[in-house]
C-alpha positions as CSV (number, residue, x, y, z in Angstrom):
1,X,-133.0,-47.4,33.8
2,X,-135.8,-46.8,35.8
3,X,-135.8,-47.5,38.9
4,X,-137.9,-50.4,39.5
5,X,-135.2,-52.0,37.3
6,X,-132.4,-54.5,39.6
7,X,-129.3,-52.8,40.9
8,X,-126.1,-53.8,39.0
9,X,-123.5,-56.1,39.8
10,X,-119.9,-54.4,39.5
11,X,-118.3,-56.6,37.4
12,X,-115.5,-58.2,39.3
13,X,-111.5,-57.7,39.3
14,X,-110.1,-59.2,36.0
15,X,-107.7,-62.0,38.1
16,X,-104.0,-60.8,37.5
17,X,-102.1,-63.2,34.4
18,X,-99.5,-65.0,36.1
19,X,-97.1,-64.4,33.3
20,X,-97.2,-60.9,33.5
21,X,-95.7,-61.4,37.6
22,X,-93.6,-64.5,36.4
23,X,-91.9,-61.5,33.9
24,X,-92.2,-59.1,36.9
25,X,-90.2,-61.1,38.6
26,X,-87.4,-62.4,36.4
27,X,-86.8,-59.0,36.0
28,X,-85.9,-57.9,39.6
29,X,-83.5,-60.9,40.0
30,X,-81.6,-60.7,37.2
31,X,-81.5,-56.9,38.0
32,X,-80.3,-57.9,41.4
33,X,-77.5,-60.9,40.2
34,X,-76.1,-58.2,37.5
35,X,-75.9,-55.7,40.4
36,X,-74.5,-57.7,42.5
37,X,-71.8,-59.4,39.5
38,X,-70.9,-55.4,39.3
39,X,-70.3,-54.9,43.0
40,X,-68.2,-57.9,43.7
41,X,-66.2,-57.4,39.5
42,X,-65.3,-54.1,41.9
43,X,-64.3,-55.2,45.0
44,X,-61.9,-57.6,43.0
45,X,-60.6,-55.2,40.5
46,X,-59.9,-52.7,43.4
47,X,-58.2,-55.8,45.5
48,X,-56.2,-56.2,42.6
49,X,-54.8,-52.6,42.3
50,X,-54.6,-51.5,45.2
51,X,-51.8,-54.8,45.6
52,X,-50.4,-54.0,42.3
53,X,-49.3,-50.1,43.3
54,X,-47.2,-51.3,46.8
55,X,-45.8,-54.7,44.8
56,X,-44.7,-52.2,42.6
57,X,-41.7,-50.5,45.4
58,X,-38.4,-50.6,43.3
59,X,-35.7,-51.2,45.2
60,X,-33.1,-49.9,43.1
61,X,-29.7,-50.1,44.5
62,X,-27.8,-53.9,45.2
63,X,-28.9,-53.6,49.1
64,X,-30.6,-52.6,51.7
65,X,-31.2,-51.5,55.2
66,X,-34.5,-53.2,57.2
67,X,-34.8,-52.5,61.0
68,X,-36.9,-54.3,62.7
69,X,-39.3,-54.0,65.6
70,X,-37.1,-55.3,68.1
71,X,-34.4,-52.4,67.1
72,X,-31.7,-54.8,64.4
73,X,-30.6,-53.1,61.5
74,X,-30.0,-56.3,58.2
75,X,-28.7,-55.3,55.5
76,X,-28.8,-57.4,52.2
77,X,-30.6,-58.1,49.7
78,X,-34.1,-58.0,49.8
79,X,-36.7,-59.8,47.8
80,X,-40.4,-60.4,47.5
81,X,-41.4,-56.8,49.0
82,X,-45.2,-57.0,49.0
83,X,-45.1,-60.6,50.7
84,X,-45.6,-61.7,54.2
85,X,-42.4,-63.1,54.6
86,X,-39.5,-61.7,52.3
87,X,-36.4,-62.8,52.3
88,X,-32.8,-60.8,52.7
89,X,-29.9,-62.4,51.8
90,X,-26.6,-61.5,51.7
91,X,-27.6,-60.2,54.6
92,X,-24.5,-58.0,57.2
93,X,-25.0,-56.0,60.3
94,X,-23.7,-54.1,62.7
95,X,-22.0,-55.4,65.6
96,X,-20.5,-53.4,68.0
97,X,-17.3,-53.5,70.7
98,X,-16.6,-52.3,73.2
99,X,-13.0,-52.1,74.6
100,X,-12.8,-53.2,78.4
101,X,-9.9,-51.3,79.3
102,X,-10.0,-47.6,77.5
103,X,-13.7,-48.2,77.7
104,X,-14.3,-47.4,73.5
105,X,-16.3,-49.0,71.5
106,X,-15.9,-49.8,67.7
107,X,-18.5,-51.0,64.9
108,X,-17.1,-54.0,62.7
109,X,-19.7,-55.8,59.6
110,X,-20.1,-59.0,60.4
111,X,-21.8,-61.1,57.8
112,X,-24.5,-63.8,58.7
113,X,-22.8,-66.4,57.1
114,X,-20.6,-66.3,59.1
115,X,-21.8,-67.2,62.0
116,X,-21.7,-70.8,63.7
117,X,-25.1,-72.3,61.4
118,X,-24.5,-70.5,58.6
119,X,-27.4,-69.2,57.1
120,X,-28.3,-68.3,53.5
121,X,-30.8,-65.7,54.1
122,X,-33.3,-64.8,56.3
123,X,-37.3,-65.2,55.6
124,X,-38.8,-62.2,57.8
125,X,-42.5,-61.4,58.9
126,X,-42.8,-58.6,57.1
127,X,-45.5,-57.1,60.2
128,X,-42.4,-57.3,61.8
129,X,-40.3,-54.5,59.1
130,X,-40.3,-50.9,60.6
131,X,-38.9,-49.6,57.0
132,X,-36.6,-50.3,54.5
133,X,-33.8,-47.8,52.7
134,X,-31.7,-48.0,49.9
135,X,-27.6,-48.3,51.5
136,X,-25.9,-46.3,48.0
137,X,-23.4,-47.6,46.7
138,X,-21.3,-45.5,47.4
139,X,-21.5,-45.6,50.8
140,X,-19.3,-46.4,54.1
141,X,-21.6,-49.7,54.1
142,X,-21.3,-50.9,50.8
143,X,-17.3,-49.9,50.7
144,X,-17.5,-52.2,53.4
145,X,-19.3,-55.1,52.3
146,X,-17.5,-54.7,49.2
147,X,-13.7,-55.6,51.5
148,X,-16.8,-58.5,53.2
149,X,-17.1,-60.2,50.1
150,X,-13.2,-60.0,48.5
151,X,-11.8,-62.7,51.8
C-alpha cells in the first residue's frame, strides 16, 4: 500500500443470524419452563407428604378423650383425625353435681345420645381441639362406658 492509495473502509459487521437468535430464545424459554415445572412438582410433593404425616396418627384404643378450647372434655370414638371437621361418635362427658345439703360433689358419666335432642355424634371444628388422649381400656372411664352401654 502506498500513501497515495485511498483508505480502505472497514468491513461492515455481518447481520445477526435470525435462526441463531430464535434458537437461543427457545433454549432460555425451555429452561425457565423446566425450572418452573420442577418447583411446582416439589411443592406438591412437600404438601402431599406433610399432610400424610399428620394423617398417620393412629388411634389404637377404642375411645379417645378430646379436650376442647372452652375447657369441655368429651370421650368417644374419634374419626377423621387430620380433617377440618373430625367426628366423635358414642360421645360421653362427665357431669359434676353438688349436693346442696352436704356440699359434696359427685361425678356422673353422661352419654350425649340420652339428651333431649338425641345426638348420635359430634362434628368438631379441628381448630377447637386442644389435645386428644387415648382412653386406656382398663381405666375407670372405660369401665363406666362399658356399664353405660349395657343399660
